[in-house]
C-alpha positions as CSV (number, residue, x, y, z in Angstrom):
1,M,-0.4,-32.8,71.6
2,T,-2.4,-29.7,72.1
3,S,-2.3,-26.8,69.7
4,A,-1.4,-23.3,70.7
5,P,-4.3,-21.1,71.6
6,E,-5.4,-18.2,69.3
7,L,-3.8,-14.9,70.1
8,T,-5.4,-11.6,69.1
9,V,-3.5,-8.3,69.4
10,Q,-5.1,-4.9,68.7
11,V,-2.6,-2.1,67.9
12,S,-3.0,1.5,66.7
13,A,-0.4,3.9,65.7
14,G,-0.6,7.6,65.0
15,R,1.4,9.5,62.4
16,G,5.1,9.9,62.8
17,R,8.4,8.1,62.5
18,A,7.5,5.4,65.0
19,R,4.5,4.2,63.1
20,L,6.2,1.7,60.8
21,P,8.7,0.3,63.3
22,V,5.9,-0.2,66.0
23,L,3.5,-1.9,63.5
24,R,6.3,-3.9,61.9
25,R,7.2,-5.4,65.3
26,A,3.6,-6.1,66.2
27,V,3.1,-8.0,62.9
28,A,6.4,-9.9,63.1
29,G,5.8,-10.8,66.7
30,T,2.2,-11.9,66.3
31,S,2.9,-13.9,63.1
32,S,5.8,-15.7,64.8
33,K,3.3,-16.8,67.5
34,A,1.4,-18.5,64.6
35,G,4.4,-20.7,64.0
36,L,4.9,-19.3,60.5
37,P,8.3,-20.0,58.9
38,V,10.6,-17.0,58.7
39,G,9.9,-16.5,55.0
40,R,6.1,-16.2,55.6
41,I,6.7,-13.8,58.5
42,D,8.7,-11.7,56.1
43,D,5.8,-11.9,53.7
44,A,3.4,-10.6,56.3
45,V,5.8,-7.7,57.1
46,L,6.1,-6.8,53.4
47,I,2.3,-6.7,53.1
48,L,2.2,-4.3,56.0
49,E,4.9,-2.1,54.5
50,A,3.0,-2.0,51.2
51,L,-0.2,-1.0,53.0
52,L,1.6,1.7,55.0
53,A,3.4,3.0,51.9
54,D,0.0,3.9,50.3
55,V,-0.4,7.7,50.1
56,Q,-3.9,7.7,51.8
57,T,-2.8,5.4,54.6
58,A,0.4,7.4,55.2
59,R,-1.8,10.5,55.6
60,A,-4.2,8.9,58.1
61,E,-4.0,10.3,61.6
62,E,-4.1,6.8,63.0
63,V,-3.9,3.2,61.7
64,H,-5.7,0.4,63.5
65,L,-4.8,-3.2,63.1
66,V,-6.2,-6.4,64.6
67,L,-3.7,-9.2,64.4
68,T,-4.6,-12.8,65.0
69,A,-2.3,-15.8,65.3
70,R,-3.6,-19.3,65.0
71,P,-1.4,-22.4,64.5
72,G,-0.1,-22.1,61.0
73,S,-2.1,-19.0,60.1
74,F,-1.8,-15.2,60.7
75,A,-4.5,-12.6,59.9
76,L,-4.1,-8.9,59.7
77,L,-7.3,-6.7,59.7
78,I,-6.8,-3.1,58.9
79,G,-9.6,-0.5,59.4
80,P,-12.0,1.0,59.6
81,L,-11.3,2.8,56.4
82,A,-13.5,5.5,54.8
83,G,-15.5,4.9,51.7
84,A,-14.0,2.4,49.3
85,E,-10.5,2.6,50.7
86,A,-10.3,-1.1,51.7
87,E,-11.0,-2.1,48.1
88,R,-8.6,0.5,46.7
89,L,-5.9,-0.6,49.1
90,L,-6.4,-4.2,48.0
91,L,-6.0,-3.2,44.3
92,D,-3.3,-0.6,44.6
93,A,-0.9,-1.8,47.3
94,A,2.5,-2.2,45.7
95,L,6.2,-1.7,46.5
96,P,8.8,-0.3,44.1
97,S,10.5,-3.1,42.1
98,V,8.2,-5.7,43.7
99,G,4.9,-4.7,42.2
100,P,1.5,-5.8,43.7
101,V,2.4,-7.3,47.0
102,I,-0.9,-8.4,48.6
103,E,-2.2,-10.8,45.9
104,R,1.3,-12.3,45.4
105,L,2.0,-13.0,49.1
106,A,-1.3,-13.4,50.9
107,T,-3.3,-16.6,51.2
108,V,-6.5,-14.6,51.4
109,A,-7.1,-10.9,50.7
110,R,-10.6,-9.5,50.8
111,T,-12.7,-6.6,52.1
112,V,-15.0,-7.3,55.1
113,D,-17.5,-5.5,57.2
114,D,-19.2,-3.9,54.1
115,G,-15.9,-2.8,52.7
116,S,-14.7,-0.8,55.8
117,H,-11.9,-3.3,56.6
118,L,-9.3,-5.2,54.7
119,L,-8.5,-8.7,55.8
120,I,-5.2,-10.3,54.9
121,V,-4.4,-13.9,55.8
122,V,-0.9,-15.4,55.5
123,D,-0.7,-19.2,56.0
124,A,2.4,-21.3,56.5
């Protein structure tokens, strides 16, 4: 049996009402290609929503994501982010009545590329 190939999708969205729906669909679709169970796909979407709910991210003119699906694993890379924004996002991302989302739902969450990007991995 051969494993599914790696799939990488790059997507950017400007400000506006379409940002969240477009990026949500990209995350859901790409994470499903990784063969994640529905609950883990929902976790990946919740992480995205927490990142986009952040005040600084919401004000950004454009949000850039690199989404990677491997069998049983989905990675979301957001950036480049100015200054220490990647670290701040990692520490501050929370949703009302859920609390800090990233560290609760992600398998891996860390800054990369000298802190200019935030890498989130969700495994099955």
